[in-house]
C-alpha positions in Angstrom: -6.1 -7.6 25.7 -3.2 -10.0 26.0 -3.9 -13.6 26.8 -1.6 -14.7 29.7 -1.4 -18.2 31.0 -0.1 -18.7 34.5 1.0 -22.3 35.1 2.7 -24.2 37.9 2.7 -27.6 39.6 0.8 -27.9 42.8 2.4 -27.1 46.2 5.1 -24.5 46.6 5.4 -23.7 42.9 1.7 -22.9 42.8 2.0 -20.9 46.0 4.7 -18.8 44.4 2.6 -18.3 41.2 -0.4 -17.2 43.2 1.7 -14.3 44.6 1.2 -12.8 41.1 -2.6 -12.7 41.5 -2.7 -8.8 41.5 -1.5 -9.1 37.8 -4.3 -11.5 36.8 -7.0 -8.9 36.3 -4.8 -6.9 34.0 -5.0 -9.6 31.4 -7.3 -12.1 29.8 -5.8 -14.8 32.1 -6.0 -18.5 32.6 -4.4 -20.7 35.3 -3.2 -24.3 35.0 -2.0 -26.5 37.8 -2.1 -30.1 38.8 -5.4 -31.4 40.5 -5.0 -32.5 44.0 -7.1 -32.1 47.3 -5.1 -29.0 48.4 -6.2 -26.9 45.5 -9.7 -28.1 44.4 -11.2 -25.0 46.1 -9.4 -22.7 43.6 -12.2 -23.8 41.1 -14.7 -21.8 43.2 -12.7 -18.7 43.0 -11.4 -18.8 39.4 -14.1 -20.9 37.7 -13.7 -21.3 34.0 -10.3 -19.6 34.1 -8.8 -22.6 36.0 -7.7 -25.9 34.3 -6.2 -28.9 35.9 -3.6 -31.4 34.6 -3.2 -34.7 36.3 -1.1 -34.9 39.4 2.0 -37.1 39.1 4.9 -38.0 41.2 8.1 -39.6 40.1 8.1 -41.9 43.2 5.8 -44.2 41.3 7.8 -44.1 38.1 5.9 -46.7 36.0 2.6 -44.9 36.6 4.2 -41.6 36.3 5.3 -42.4 32.7 1.7 -42.9 31.6 0.4 -39.9 33.5 3.2 -37.7 32.0 2.2 -38.9 28.5 -1.4 -38.0 29.2 -0.3 -34.6 30.8 1.6 -33.8 27.6 -1.5 -34.6 25.4 -3.7 -32.6 27.6 -1.2 -29.7 27.6 -1.4 -29.6 23.7 -5.2 -29.5 23.9 -5.1 -26.7 26.6 -2.6 -24.6 24.7 -4.8 -24.5 21.6 -7.9 -23.9 23.7 -6.3 -21.0 25.5 -4.0 -19.7 22.8 -1.9 -17.6 25.2 0.3 -14.7 24.0 2.4 -15.1 27.2 3.1 -18.1 29.5 4.2 -17.2 33.0 5.5 -20.1 35.2 7.2 -20.9 38.4 7.8 -24.4 37.3 8.0 -27.6 37.5 7.4 -30.6 35.3 3.8 -29.6 34.7 5.1 -26.3 33.1 7.9 -27.7 31.0 5.8 -29.1 28.1 3.5 -26.0 28.0 6.6 -23.7 27.7 8.1 -25.8 24.9 4.7 -25.9 23.0 4.3 -22.2 23.6 7.7 -21.4 22.2 7.1 -23.5 19.1 3.9 -21.5 18.5 5.4 -18.1 19.3 4.1 -17.4 22.7 6.4 -15.4 25.0 7.8 -17.5 27.9 8.5 -15.9 31.4 10.0 -18.3 33.8 10.5 -17.5 37.6 13.0 -19.8 39.2 11.8 -21.1 42.6 12.6 -19.2 45.7 13.5 -22.6 47.3 16.7 -22.8 45.3 19.4 -20.3 46.2 22.5 -21.9 44.6 21.3 -24.8 42.6 19.5 -25.1 39.2 16.2 -26.9 39.0 15.7 -29.5 36.2 12.9 -27.4 34.7 15.0 -24.2 35.1 17.8 -25.8 33.1 15.3 -26.7 30.3 13.4 -23.4 30.2 16.5 -21.2 30.5 17.4 -22.0 26.9 14.0 -20.9 25.5 12.7 -18.3 28.0 12.1 -14.8 26.7 12.5 -13.6 30.3 14.1 -15.7 33.0 13.8 -14.3 36.6 15.7 -15.5 39.6 14.7 -14.6 43.2 18.3 -14.8 44.6 21.2 -12.7 43.4 23.5 -15.8 43.8 21.5 -17.5 41.0 22.8 -14.9 38.5 26.1 -16.8 38.6 24.2 -20.0 37.4 22.0 -18.2 35.0 24.0 -15.2 33.6 21.3 -14.1 31.2 18.6 -14.0 34.0 17.1 -11.0 35.6 17.2 -10.6 39.4 13.6 -9.9 40.4 13.9 -10.3 44.2 11.6 -12.5 46.4 8.1 -13.1 45.0 6.8 -13.2 48.6 
């Protein structure tokens, strides 16, 4: 059975990712997100399949630099612990390092650009577009910005 890693930052990105829940049971899956008060209850539902990365915000830039460095180190650890065949993500900064590591070690990368952007690229989207095996947009207008993308419609 294929190992599939579903990864997203907390908040709206995680909300979008969780719309894919019907797919989880079709694979040997794992979920990674940032740990915060809004999603701690996911541990009860997903148990050992759920991993947390540190939550960081760029509003506190100095602290964020250290948290992001730690996030990258923990990402490397989790990648080798899980060893996914496929990485599916709705973004953002939490997912970037995992996708890059995955690509280096031959995992397939599937990126779903956020529903929140209808005519502007996200920073993570710009980065992952270059390496994604499948890049999905939720708005047809986004095909102008990402010509090699596939229009998948709304995830909701």
